[in-house]
KEPA-32867 format. One record per residue (C-alpha): residue in three letters; y, x, z. Coordinates in steps of 0.05 Angstrom, whole numbers, padded with zeros to 5 digits, always signed. Layout:
BEGIN
alaYXZ
...
This chain:
BEGIN
unk+03441+02866+04241
unk+03484+02882+04299
unk+03458+02953+04303
unk+03471+02964+04230
unk+03543+02940+04236
unk+03555+02985+04295
unk+03529+03044+04257
unk+03577+03030+04201
unk+03635+03025+04248
unk+03618+03091+04278
unk+03616+03124+04210
unk+03683+03095+04192
unk+03714+03121+04254
unk+03691+03190+04238
unk+03725+03187+04170
unk+03797+03189+04196
unk+03796+03120+04225
unk+03793+03087+04158
unk+03778+03014+04160
unk+03710+02993+04136
unk+03697+02920+04121
unk+03626+02894+04132
unk+03589+02874+04067
unk+03574+02803+04051
unk+03503+02799+04024
unk+03435+02772+04037
unk+03392+02814+04083
unk+03353+02865+04043
unk+03397+02855+03981
unk+03447+02912+03986
unk+03470+02954+03928
unk+03509+03019+03950
unk+03572+03030+03910
unk+03625+03087+03916
unk+03696+03076+03896
unk+03747+03132+03884
unk+03816+03104+03896
unk+03881+03129+03864
unk+03925+03177+03904
unk+03973+03140+03950
unk+04031+03159+03997
unk+04010+03174+04067
unk+04025+03124+04119
unk+04048+03177+04171
unk+04116+03204+04152
unk+04108+03180+04080
unk+04086+03248+04057
unk+04057+03252+03986
unk+03993+03289+03968
unk+03919+03279+03960
unk+03884+03236+04010
unk+03810+03227+04025
unk+03781+03172+03982
unk+03755+03113+04020
unk+03695+03070+03999
unk+03720+03007+03966
unk+03655+02966+03969
unk+03581+02974+03983
unk+03523+02928+03966
unk+03448+02933+03953
unk+03406+02911+03893
unk+03406+02836+03884
unk+03342+02794+03879
unk+03331+02724+03855
unk+03267+02685+03862
unk+03234+02661+03797
unk+03217+02589+03786
unk+03269+02564+03836
unk+03264+02489+03840
unk+03322+02472+03887
unk+03376+02422+03870
unk+03434+02470+03883
unk+03447+02535+03847
unk+03408+02591+03878
unk+03450+02639+03918
unk+03442+02711+03894
unk+03492+02752+03934
unk+03565+02768+03948
unk+03613+02820+03921
unk+03671+02845+03965
unk+03721+02901+03963
unk+03762+02934+04019
unk+03825+02917+03980
unk+03811+02844+03991
unk+03850+02826+04055
unk+03829+02754+04052
unk+03897+02732+04025
unk+03868+02710+03958
unk+03904+02767+03922
unk+03840+02794+03891
unk+03800+02762+03835
unk+03728+02780+03820
unk+03701+02779+03748
unk+03629+02783+03722
unk+03602+02804+03653
unk+03536+02826+03622
unk+03467+02793+03614
unk+03472+02719+03627
unk+03542+02721+03656
unk+03572+02652+03653
unk+03508+02620+03627
unk+03456+02641+03678
unk+03498+02673+03732
unk+03566+02652+03757
unk+03614+02684+03808
unk+03666+02654+03853
unk+03729+02691+03832
unk+03760+02687+03902
unk+03700+02697+03949
unk+03655+02739+03902
unk+03594+02696+03914
unk+03542+02700+03857
unk+03496+02641+03841
unk+03440+02629+03791
unk+03453+02566+03752
unk+03380+02554+03729
unk+03308+02572+03743
unk+03286+02640+03717
unk+03218+02665+03694
unk+03200+02737+03708
unk+03148+02736+03653
unk+03204+02720+03603
unk+03256+02770+03630
unk+03244+02812+03692
unk+03316+02834+03706
unk+03388+02825+03684
unk+03442+02880+03681
unk+03513+02857+03697
unk+03581+02888+03709
unk+03632+02868+03764
unk+03706+02883+03774
unk+03761+02867+03823
unk+03829+02853+03792
unk+03897+02832+03818
unk+03901+02757+03814
unk+03973+02757+03793
unk+03978+02816+03746
unk+03906+02816+03726
unk+03908+02892+03735
unk+03841+02923+03754
unk+03843+02945+03825
unk+03780+02986+03818
unk+03738+03011+03760
unk+03683+02965+03733
unk+03617+02973+03769
unk+03546+02958+03741
unk+03491+02927+03781
unk+03422+02895+03769
unk+03395+02827+03789
unk+03319+02831+03790
unk+03276+02768+03784
unk+03228+02770+03842
unk+03156+02752+03821
unk+03117+02695+03850
unk+03044+02678+03835
unk+03055+02627+03781
unk+03005+02651+03727
unk+02930+02644+03732
unk+02883+02696+03701
unk+02863+02680+03629
unk+02803+02701+03586
unk+02835+02711+03518
unk+02770+02718+03478
unk+02727+02663+03509
unk+02680+02629+03503
unk+02633+02688+03495
unk+02564+02697+03464
unk+02515+02750+03484
unk+02441+02765+03480
unk+02392+02805+03521
unk+02318+02819+03507
unk+02270+02775+03545
unk+02227+02808+03599
unk+02285+02856+03615
unk+02288+02889+03684
unk+02340+02871+03736
unk+02408+02902+03723
unk+02402+02903+03648
unk+02472+02904+03618
unk+02491+02840+03582
unk+02566+02846+03567
unk+02635+02855+03599
unk+02690+02803+03605
unk+02763+02815+03621
unk+02816+02767+03646
unk+02891+02782+03643
unk+02945+02758+03693
unk+03017+02754+03669
unk+03045+02764+03740
unk+03075+02829+03764
unk+03019+02877+03782
unk+03067+02922+03822
unk+03088+02867+03869
unk+03039+02837+03918
unk+02970+02813+03897
unk+02992+02763+03844
unk+02958+02802+03788
unk+02898+02828+03827
unk+02838+02794+03794
unk+02769+02785+03823
unk+02708+02760+03782
unk+02653+02714+03807
unk+02597+02669+03778
unk+02605+02595+03787
unk+02544+02575+03746
unk+02486+02618+03722
unk+02455+02644+03785
unk+02404+02670+03802
unk+02392+02695+03730
unk+02455+02736+03721
unk+02507+02772+03764
unk+02579+02798+03751
unk+02615+02857+03780
unk+02676+02828+03818
unk+02722+02885+03797
unk+02700+02905+03727
unk+02672+02838+03700
unk+02607+02870+03677
unk+02551+02819+03672
unk+02479+02841+03684
unk+02411+02808+03692
unk+02394+02789+03763
unk+02324+02762+03754
unk+02264+02802+03725
unk+02217+02780+03670
unk+02257+02723+03642
unk+02213+02692+03588
unk+02244+02667+03524
unk+02186+02621+03512
unk+02202+02586+03578
unk+02278+02583+03569
unk+02317+02615+03513
unk+02390+02597+03525
unk+02431+02606+03589
unk+02502+02582+03599
unk+02540+02624+03651
unk+02608+02603+03680
unk+02652+02662+03701
unk+02714+02654+03745
unk+02772+02703+03750
unk+02817+02692+03811
unk+02882+02729+03829
unk+02910+02745+03898
unk+02847+02787+03907
unk+02806+02724+03911
unk+02842+02700+03973
unk+02854+02628+03989
unk+02913+02602+03949
unk+02902+02647+03890
unk+02902+02620+03819
unk+02837+02621+03779
unk+02814+02618+03706
unk+02744+02608+03679
unk+02705+02622+03616
unk+02636+02605+03589
unk+02585+02656+03565
unk+02525+02633+03524
unk+02470+02684+03535
unk+02408+02681+03491
unk+02344+02716+03506
unk+02322+02753+03444
unk+02248+02754+03427
unk+02199+02810+03440
unk+02125+02811+03421
unk+02097+02791+03488
unk+02051+02735+03464
unk+01987+02743+03423
unk+01967+02692+03369
unk+01921+02637+03391
unk+01878+02589+03351
unk+01886+02516+03369
unk+01810+02508+03369
unk+01750+02553+03367
unk+01713+02522+03308
unk+01742+02499+03241
unk+01701+02454+03195
unk+01717+02456+03121
unk+01685+02425+03059
unk+01688+02450+02988
unk+01658+02423+02923
unk+01609+02469+02889
unk+01649+02464+02825
unk+01710+02497+02856
unk+01736+02554+02814
unk+01736+02625+02839
unk+01804+02641+02870
unk+01818+02569+02890
unk+01838+02551+02961
unk+01781+02524+03004
unk+01821+02507+03067
unk+01874+02529+03116
unk+01871+02551+03188
unk+01927+02573+03235
unk+01935+02615+03297
unk+01999+02597+03335
unk+02043+02652+03363
unk+02098+02632+03413
unk+02141+02690+03389
unk+02189+02683+03331
unk+02209+02725+03271
unk+02169+02787+03255
unk+02137+02784+03324
unk+02102+02719+03302
unk+02073+02748+03238
unk+01998+02740+03238
unk+01945+02777+03198
unk+01878+02744+03185
unk+01813+02779+03172
unk+01742+02755+03160
unk+01694+02788+03208
unk+01636+02818+03168
unk+01574+02777+03174
unk+01536+02718+03145
unk+01576+02681+03091
unk+01638+02724+03095
unk+01624+02757+03028
unk+01634+02691+02992
unk+01704+02680+03017
unk+01770+02716+03027
unk+01831+02699+03070
unk+01905+02712+03060
unk+01967+02696+03101
unk+02021+02647+03079
unk+02086+02684+03093
unk+02125+02619+03103
unk+02084+02584+03156
unk+02036+02640+03177
unk+01975+02599+03158
unk+01910+02631+03138
unk+01889+02608+03068
unk+01814+02615+03056
unk+01800+02631+02982
unk+01735+02625+02943
unk+01712+02695+02924
unk+01647+02679+02887
unk+01619+02617+02853
unk+01584+02566+02896
unk+01519+02531+02882
unk+01498+02473+02924
unk+01426+02479+02903
unk+01424+02551+02926
unk+01462+02547+02992
unk+01493+02486+03024
unk+01534+02516+03082
unk+01568+02581+03103
unk+01590+02604+03173
unk+01634+02664+03189
unk+01688+02686+03239
unk+01762+02697+03227
unk+01804+02743+03269
unk+01880+02733+03277
unk+01924+02790+03302
unk+01997+02809+03306
unk+02024+02854+03252
unk+02078+02885+03296
unk+02056+02905+03366
unk+02101+02925+03425
unk+02069+02981+03466
unk+02106+02957+03529
unk+02061+02896+03532
unk+01993+02926+03517
unk+01974+02913+03589
unk+01980+02838+03575
unk+01913+02841+03539
unk+01889+02843+03466
unk+01939+02813+03418
unk+01887+02778+03374
unk+01842+02717+03375
unk+01778+02696+03339
unk+01754+02630+03312
unk+01691+02607+03276
unk+01696+02574+03207
unk+01640+02530+03180
unk+01644+02511+03107
unk+01598+02457+03078
unk+01586+02458+03002
unk+01590+02390+02970
unk+01542+02372+02914
unk+01577+02358+02847
unk+01546+02328+02785
unk+01546+02390+02741
unk+01531+02398+02667
unk+01464+02427+02645
unk+01453+02501+02651
unk+01421+02542+02595
unk+01367+02592+02613
unk+01406+02648+02578
unk+01480+02660+02569
unk+01468+02669+02494
unk+01411+02669+02444
unk+01394+02713+02385
unk+01343+02694+02331
unk+01318+02727+02267
unk+01296+02694+02202
unk+01279+02722+02134
unk+01321+02700+02076
unk+01291+02649+02029
unk+01250+02620+02087
unk+01227+02550+02069
unk+01266+02491+02096
unk+01242+02463+02163
unk+01216+02530+02189
unk+01226+02536+02265
unk+01263+02601+02280
unk+01271+02594+02356
unk+01288+02548+02414
unk+01340+02540+02470
unk+01327+02513+02539
unk+01374+02479+02588
unk+01361+02439+02652
unk+01399+02397+02702
unk+01400+02434+02769
unk+01427+02375+02807
unk+01383+02334+02853
unk+01376+02280+02801
unk+01346+02328+02750
unk+01370+02287+02691
unk+01337+02298+02622
unk+01376+02340+02572
unk+01389+02327+02498
unk+01408+02381+02448
unk+01454+02382+02388
unk+01489+02432+02343
unk+01565+02433+02344
unk+01583+02413+02273
unk+01644+02457+02274
unk+01600+02519+02280
unk+01553+02498+02224
unk+01596+02464+02171
unk+01544+02474+02115
unk+01486+02447+02158
unk+01442+02508+02149
unk+01404+02492+02213
unk+01376+02433+02251
unk+01354+02425+02324
unk+01303+02380+02358
unk+01344+02338+02408
unk+01288+02337+02460
unk+01253+02404+02454
unk+01313+02446+02432
unk+01276+02480+02374
unk+01321+02505+02318
unk+01297+02503+02246
unk+01326+02519+02178
unk+01356+02463+02138
unk+01374+02503+02076
unk+01350+02566+02041
unk+01386+02626+02070
unk+01412+02684+02030
unk+01427+02749+02066
unk+01471+02774+02010
unk+01516+02713+02019
unk+01516+02707+02095
unk+01480+02759+02136
unk+01493+02727+02204
unk+01504+02656+02227
unk+01539+02639+02293
unk+01526+02569+02316
unk+01538+02532+02382
unk+01485+02488+02414
unk+01509+02432+02460
unk+01466+02407+02518
unk+01483+02337+02545
unk+01457+02301+02607
unk+01425+02235+02592
unk+01451+02199+02655
unk+01521+02227+02646
unk+01538+02243+02573
unk+01607+02267+02593
unk+01577+02329+02625
unk+01560+02379+02570
unk+01552+02453+02563
unk+01550+02500+02504
unk+01514+02564+02487
unk+01524+02612+02429
unk+01464+02624+02383
unk+01466+02682+02334
unk+01418+02677+02275
unk+01406+02743+02237
unk+01383+02734+02166
unk+01332+02789+02151
unk+01328+02820+02083
unk+01269+02814+02036
unk+01260+02863+01978
unk+01286+02822+01920
unk+01332+02870+01884
unk+01306+02935+01851
unk+01346+02999+01861
unk+01392+03026+01808
unk+01433+03088+01795
unk+01493+03093+01841
unk+01541+03103+01783
unk+01542+03118+01708
unk+01535+03193+01708
unk+01566+03237+01654
unk+01517+03295+01651
unk+01522+03357+01609
unk+01479+03418+01599
unk+01508+03485+01579
unk+01482+03520+01517
unk+01470+03580+01562
unk+01431+03540+01615
unk+01370+03573+01645
unk+01302+03545+01659
unk+01298+03507+01725
unk+01373+03499+01731
unk+01397+03434+01766
unk+01450+03406+01721
unk+01462+03339+01757
unk+01449+03309+01826
unk+01438+03233+01824
unk+01432+03178+01877
unk+01415+03104+01878
unk+01438+03039+01909
unk+01404+02974+01929
unk+01434+02906+01946
unk+01379+02888+01994
unk+01392+02930+02057
unk+01451+02967+02086
unk+01460+03039+02065
unk+01433+03066+02130
unk+01365+03033+02121
unk+01352+03050+02048
unk+01296+03097+02023
unk+01292+03116+01950
unk+01245+03159+01908
unk+01260+03187+01838
unk+01213+03209+01783
unk+01208+03217+01709
unk+01168+03165+01670
unk+01133+03220+01633
unk+01103+03247+01698
unk+01033+03272+01684
unk+01054+03287+01613
unk+01085+03354+01597
unk+01159+03347+01576
unk+01199+03396+01536
unk+01272+03390+01557
unk+01287+03360+01626
unk+01252+03334+01688
unk+01270+03298+01753
unk+01262+03332+01821
unk+01263+03287+01882
unk+01299+03320+01941
unk+01271+03271+01992
unk+01339+03250+02020
unk+01353+03192+01972
unk+01379+03241+01920
unk+01347+03277+01861
unk+01365+03332+01812
unk+01360+03337+01737
unk+01328+03404+01719
unk+01323+03440+01653
unk+01254+03460+01627
unk+01275+03507+01572
unk+01332+03548+01545
unk+01368+03550+01479
unk+01404+03483+01477
unk+01448+03481+01414
unk+01500+03429+01397
unk+01488+03440+01323
unk+01414+03424+01331
unk+01421+03364+01379
unk+01484+03344+01416
unk+01457+03286+01461
unk+01393+03277+01500
unk+01370+03213+01536
unk+01330+03222+01600
unk+01297+03161+01633
unk+01294+03160+01709
unk+01247+03116+01749
unk+01276+03095+01818
unk+01233+03061+01871
unk+01254+03032+01939
unk+01217+03034+02005
unk+01208+02960+02018
unk+01143+02925+02036
unk+01138+02902+01965
unk+01161+02962+01926
unk+01210+02948+01869
unk+01230+02998+01817
unk+01276+03004+01758
unk+01288+03054+01702
unk+01355+03083+01688
unk+01375+03127+01631
unk+01418+03190+01637
unk+01457+03213+01576
unk+01459+03289+01574
unk+01508+03323+01527
unk+01503+03394+01504
unk+01567+03432+01516
unk+01595+03500+01510
unk+01606+03536+01576
unk+01637+03599+01604
unk+01595+03656+01629
unk+01603+03629+01699
unk+01580+03559+01677
unk+01649+03526+01671
unk+01653+03473+01618
unk+01692+03491+01554
unk+01675+03441+01499
unk+01622+03388+01487
unk+01637+03369+01414
unk+01684+03385+01356
unk+01736+03337+01381
unk+01737+03372+01448
unk+01769+03433+01415
unk+01834+03394+01410
unk+01830+03358+01476
unk+01839+03384+01546
unk+01776+03392+01587
unk+01754+03325+01616
unk+01790+03278+01566
unk+01741+03228+01538
unk+01739+03196+01470
unk+01755+03128+01499
unk+01818+03154+01532
unk+01841+03184+01466
unk+01829+03119+01429
unk+01869+03080+01481
unk+01928+03128+01474
unk+01928+03121+01398
unk+01925+03045+01401
unk+01986+03044+01447
unk+02025+03089+01400
unk+02009+03044+01340
unk+02030+02982+01378
unk+02096+03013+01396
unk+02109+03033+01324
unk+02094+02962+01299
unk+02142+02933+01350
unk+02198+02980+01329
unk+02188+02965+01255
unk+02188+02889+01266
unk+02251+02894+01308
unk+02288+02934+01255
unk+02266+02886+01200
unk+02289+02825+01239
unk+02357+02857+01252
unk+02367+02871+01179
unk+02347+02802+01155
unk+02384+02764+01209
unk+02443+02724+01181
unk+02495+02685+01217
unk+02478+02612+01211
unk+02533+02561+01199
unk+02545+02501+01242
unk+02521+02455+01186
unk+02448+02475+01176
unk+02415+02408+01171
unk+02428+02356+01118
unk+02412+02302+01169
unk+02473+02318+01212
unk+02526+02267+01198
unk+02594+02300+01209
unk+02660+02305+01173
unk+02669+02366+01131
unk+02729+02410+01146
unk+02768+02415+01081
unk+02831+02457+01081
unk+02885+02452+01028
unk+02941+02503+01024
unk+02987+02459+00983
unk+03032+02408+01014
unk+03033+02339+00984
unk+03092+02295+00970
unk+03077+02244+01023
unk+03040+02179+01028
unk+03067+02155+00961
unk+03043+02217+00925
unk+02976+02196+00896
unk+02975+02241+00835
unk+02981+02311+00863
unk+02911+02313+00890
unk+02846+02276+00884
unk+02845+02228+00943
unk+02771+02218+00934
unk+02759+02287+00962
unk+02789+02266+01029
unk+02742+02208+01032
unk+02681+02253+01023
unk+02637+02202+00989
unk+02575+02245+01002
unk+02573+02221+01073
unk+02574+02149+01054
unk+02501+02135+01068
unk+02461+02088+01108
unk+02471+02090+01183
unk+02436+02150+01213
unk+02423+02158+01287
unk+02427+02219+01331
unk+02363+02259+01332
unk+02371+02278+01404
unk+02386+02207+01430
unk+02337+02151+01436
unk+02360+02096+01388
unk+02382+02033+01422
unk+02370+01963+01397
unk+02428+01920+01381
unk+02474+01977+01360
unk+02529+01952+01315
unk+02523+01980+01245
unk+02579+02022+01218
unk+02635+01986+01186
unk+02638+01999+01111
unk+02685+02053+01090
unk+02741+02042+01043
unk+02729+02042+00969
unk+02733+02107+00933
unk+02786+02079+00888
unk+02830+02055+00944
unk+02898+02088+00946
unk+02914+02064+01017
unk+02902+02130+01052
unk+02929+02105+01118
unk+02880+02048+01122
unk+02824+02093+01101
unk+02838+02144+01155
unk+02847+02090+01208
unk+02780+02061+01191
unk+02747+02129+01193
unk+02779+02143+01261
unk+02755+02078+01291
unk+02687+02091+01262
unk+02683+02159+01297
unk+02708+02131+01363
unk+02655+02076+01367
unk+02597+02115+01337
unk+02543+02122+01392
unk+02497+02159+01344
unk+02546+02217+01338
unk+02520+02286+01359
unk+02530+02306+01433
unk+02581+02359+01414
unk+02653+02357+01389
unk+02665+02350+01314
unk+02730+02370+01282
unk+02751+02322+01228
unk+02814+02347+01193
unk+02852+02304+01142
unk+02900+02352+01111
unk+02936+02303+01067
unk+02997+02278+01101
unk+03060+02258+01064
unk+03131+02261+01088
unk+03155+02203+01129
unk+03085+02178+01144
unk+03085+02120+01193
unk+03014+02139+01214
unk+03041+02200+01250
unk+02989+02255+01262
unk+02920+02242+01234
unk+02887+02301+01271
unk+02820+02282+01300
unk+02831+02331+01357
unk+02874+02280+01392
unk+02826+02224+01377
unk+02791+02238+01442
unk+02846+02202+01478
unk+02824+02137+01447
unk+02750+02141+01458
unk+02718+02078+01482
unk+02683+02077+01548
unk+02609+02086+01543
unk+02556+02087+01597
unk+02515+02151+01593
unk+02469+02134+01652
unk+02411+02126+01604
unk+02411+02202+01596
unk+02384+02208+01668
unk+02322+02170+01647
unk+02304+02219+01591
unk+02276+02273+01636
unk+02298+02341+01664
unk+02317+02369+01596
unk+02377+02321+01593
unk+02398+02330+01666
unk+02455+02377+01650
unk+02479+02335+01592
unk+02478+02272+01634
unk+02521+02307+01687
unk+02573+02329+01635
unk+02579+02261+01602
unk+02578+02225+01669
unk+02638+02265+01695
unk+02674+02257+01629
unk+02663+02182+01630
unk+02692+02176+01700
unk+02753+02220+01688
unk+02772+02190+01621
unk+02756+02118+01633
unk+02830+02097+01636
unk+02855+02140+01577
unk+02866+02117+01506
unk+02866+02159+01443
unk+02927+02153+01399
unk+02921+02169+01325
């Protein structure tokens, strides 16, 4: 300090003996500052002019420690100017970041203090401005100067792992130095100042399995051949320490969970060398016999096991598959078992990995072998027929009780139970056959007819005596053989013709035959003429030997005028054991032909008909035409004679006649203008007549007697007639119009029209119409609705 002050004094002396005040600051906290003063009058002789500028104040950069915990404000530094003579004439001011709140300055001495603790990680430095002013005039003595207060870092932040805890995996059996992962810790302290942010990594827990690079944080395996099957999960604790790991440094830790991933380094192994299984002989083909399992310590696809049966004794009867969920070997039955044939099977099963890793081939074969012994259990089985099906032949019309064949079944179990036979009634509903329950012989129970049923399919049931529940069935087909019982006949009615120009030996018709006895493929027919051996004159039959024959001419000169039709008998024989024959007759017509043999006409009627139109067809056409003409004539006659019928066609209908008068009477008192008897219509005054379409009911009230014909009280007469109509249940089921045209002036009876009389109809129950049958269903519905809708209305006259 002393040497520094002396150096400054020497420099001041060199600059024209200008005074130089020593700075007031903390050691190492100086901020150089140059001040250019205004021109002033010289002190020697008072001459005016420019003078050399002298430095007003000098200081270094200020520092303040972060996280200061003292009770007094922390001293930062001191500001001083040469113009301050110590007479308190100069005032110092401070402005900028934190001035007045964080930093304060003594206006007289220029001392700067920090009022509170600062954190470099929040704000590393503050920029402020200082100025010296006259305390009285407040005039700036020097221009404003800017300086920086830097927060000096201390080691107050430990390293942190921002992404922890971590998870990583590495394959098992990895060599030493295999990369696992990299971790990074951050320190918030100043990396440019000291070792506060210099981080070093180390392992606190996890050795000797893993290691970490102290500078980079890379984690690697440190132990070879780590086996997942021994230990799968490792928890490693990593520490990051600042100050380069020195004593007193701050540290942070994180956890890394490292899992060893599986590789196929273990072969499958059976838990035992021999597996004993049992299976009933009745097990179905394809059913599971048993399960075996080879355990593999690996997981996932490395633990997938394939099972195979080693070829050898018993292996052909079974098959094995792998259950994908639990890697078990399922032994399946491949062929049917029979306890009586073979009671036990022995074979070997090999288990191997499906996915091999070539790095571990030196570990040995990745497969294992075990022996499987399967014992077949005896099961009480149904009887077994000697054949899967039976076929029998029997001639039709065989006498009842004839034995046509036999079936045989036996019990193959050790008990060898007797067997009883029966015919399933569903397969022989008509009971054509019978069977001996002990011997199994089948006999006919009815006469069989091949033409009705050529083949019978029945089922025979075999039942064990000691266990009737166990039964078995076999199909028996009975073929009904044909016997020659039907003679052959011509295949069709032939229409044969011979041309007038036919030559001798000409075949004019080829014929065939049919027989109901045998199928077409097995028939054999022969044809001949009954006059064989006797010389014929006109035609003969020639057998072609293939179930057909030809009709040949024996002469020429056939003429329609001489003889139009010839009849040729044909004898047909079949080829059965007992030959049957029949005689058919061919009708041969003589026709006119072209030169090439084409048919022209066969009779006089053929001249008017197209070739091939028969007489029967012509007659049918004529009959149809006549029928159509008769229908047309009847229709026209009915239309002409039809007359419009009136409503009153029956004398038994009791209704009022509609009588219309064009003249107007003189009122109710006028009894001389017209004959009042006409209005009363005395013709209808008869005994009570009932409706023809309604069933008469007992207890019906008879009609009230009408007024006398000589009565002049028209009003009373009409009222009586109106009441009579309203209460008449024997009236027809349709509306009747009763018109009384005589109405005088001033009549107190008002309108006498029967059209309005419906308003006064009495209520009547028409439910009895529903009991008369479907013909009155519609009528019952109409009157039923009418009765409901008009039950409350009254008819006014």
